[in-house]
N, C-alpha and C positions, 0 to 999 in steps of 0.2 A: 585486471578487472575481469570478472566472469559474466557470462550472459545469464539472465534470469531463468530459473527453472520453470517447468510447466506449471507447477503448483503456484509459484510466485506470479506468473502471468494470469492464472485463474483468479488469484486473490485481487490483483489489480483490476481485472475486468469487473469483479463484484463491487469494488470500492468506487470505481470511476463515476457512476451516476451521482455520488455524494460529494464530488470534488467541485470547487468553484473554479473560476478562471485562473487563479493563481496556484492551483493544485493543493489547496488546503481543504480540509473537511468542512462541510457546511455545518452550521449549528444544529440543524434538524436531523443529522445523521444518527441512526439508532446505535445503541451501545454495542451491539454485536458487530457493527461495521467499524466502530472506533477500535474495538479490540482486534479485529482483523487487520486494520491499518497499522496498529502497533506491532502485531506479529510480522507483517510484511516489512516494516521498517527494520525490525531486529534481524530478519532473515537477509535483507539486502545490505545490512551494515558490513558484513564480512566480504561483500563484493567490491567495496570501495578500495581503491589504491591510495595509500597515503604517501 
């Protein structure tokens, strides 16, 4: 597993206010935040060890 990149950390900080207590996006999150969250998920997918 690798550490998140600087760009991934910045994306997470941008998304963080729109996360609930279970780290799921809130319903009122703007579309641009939803797209950013999907981009972050895809970026981190290669960091997972299977």
